[in-house]
N, C-alpha and C positions, 0 to 999 in steps of 0.2 A: 504494500500500500504506500502510495506517495504521500509526502507531507503536504499540508495546505500551502498555498502561495505565501511567500514571505515568512515562513517558519523554518528555522534552521536549528540544528543541534550543535552545541559546542561545549568544551570543558568549562566547568563552573570556576568562577574567580571570587575572591572575598567580597567584591562589590555586589554580587548576586545574593548575599546572605539575607537581606530584607525580604526579597521575593521568595527565596527558598523557605524561610521560616513562615511566611504568610501562607504559602501553599501547604506546608506540612500541618500547620495549625488548622486550616480549613478541613484538610483530610481527617485529622484526628477528631474534630468536632462532628464530622459525619459518622465516624466510627463510634463515638460516644452514644449516638442515637441507636446503633445496632445492639448495644449491650450495656447495661448499667455498670458492669464490672470494669469497663474502660473509662478511667477517670484521669484527667491530666492534673499534674501537680500545679500549684499556684504560679510557679516560675518556669513552666514547661517550655515556653518560647525561648527564654534565656538559655536553658539547658540545651535545647536543640540547636540553637545558634552556635554554642560552643562545640557541640558534637559535629555539626556540619563543617564549621571552620577547621576543626582538627583534621577532618578527612580531606578537605580541600588543600590545606597546608601540607599534609603528608603525601599528597599526590595520588589519593585513592581515585576510583572511577566515579567521579561526580560530574554529571552532565546537566545542562539546562536546555530546554526547548525555548527558543526566543522568537517572538513575533516582531517583525519590523514593519511598522505602520508608516508608509510614505505618504505624506500629505503634500500635495502640490498647491502652492499658494503664491501666485504672482511670479516674481523673479526667483524667490528662494523656496526650495522644498524643505520641509521639516521632516525629521525622522524621529519617531518615538519607538523605543524598544520596550517590550514587555515580556518578562519571563512567564510562560504559560504552563511549564512543567519542569520536573527535574527527576533525576535518578541518583541514588547514592549507594555505591557498592564498594566492597573492599575484599582483600584476600584475608581469610581467617585460617588460623591453625586448628586442626582437629585435635581432640584429646589423644594422648600418645598411644592408646590402645586401639585406635581406629585408623583405617585407611579411607580415603587418601590423607596424606599428611596436611595438605592445604586444600581449601575449597573457596569458591567465591560466595560471599554473603551479600545478598541484595537487601539492604536495610529499608530502603524506601523508593518508591516510584509513584509520582503524583502528577496528574494532569488536571488543570483547572476545569471545573465542570463544563463551561461552554465549549471547551476544546476537546472533549472526550469523543471517542469513536470516529476519529479522523486520521489515525495513524501515528499520532505523537507518542503514545505509550510504547507502541511497537518499535518506533525509531529509537527512543531512549534505550529500550531493552537491547536492541541490536548493538548500540554503542557500548553498553556494558558488556555484552557477550564478547565483542571484538577485543575490548580492553583486557578482559580476564583471560582470553586465549593468548594474548601477547605475554601475559604473566605466567603462561604455561599452567593454567588452572583448567581442569577438565569438567568440573561440576559447579553448579551454582544452587544455593539454597535460599529460601525466603520463608517468611511466615505470613499467613493471611488469617484474619479473624474469621472464624467459622460462620458467622452470620453476615459476612460481606459477600453476598451472592454475586454481585457484579464483578468484584475482584476475583473471586474463585473462577468465574467464567473466563475472565481475561487470561488468568494465569494458565488455565487448562488449555485454552486456545493457543497459547504460546509454547505448549509442549511440556508444561510442568505437571507432575502427578503427585498424589498423596505419598507422604513419606513418614511423618511423625504426627500423631494426634496428641495435642496438648489437652489435658483435662484439668478441671478446677473443682475444688471443694472448699467451702467456707468452714472454718473451725470455730 
């Protein structure tokens, strides 16, 4: 699937953090509606900013989907850039009793609601896959909340299948 006109994927930079945090927060607010056990801490946005910044600084596979809005106006054209999605993945070390020793962990992939179902998520995932292959990683893992029906459908469409089922019990 091709990307929409004027949308491109590029590596994230620290200047993208405001947009990344806003997209992540919006995603997590949607997730909170799926299940009352999903609750963000009071300073979740600050914690996620630090988390994302760490991975950008360390050179992890962090990509943004950016829309470039070209406005023609008289003699000068103006360009407004808007981050409409992002992916954050990194190489993780497996526990020493398991193989493979390293695997890719896709922490987050988010596309803003108005931009979903037009190929941006697939394009972001393709960039993550290419990057992990360059790092000689052969598998990628991720977590999806069980009540995130749309997310489960997307990931299965992308070739992911069930691996581990997480369970929860209140004490």
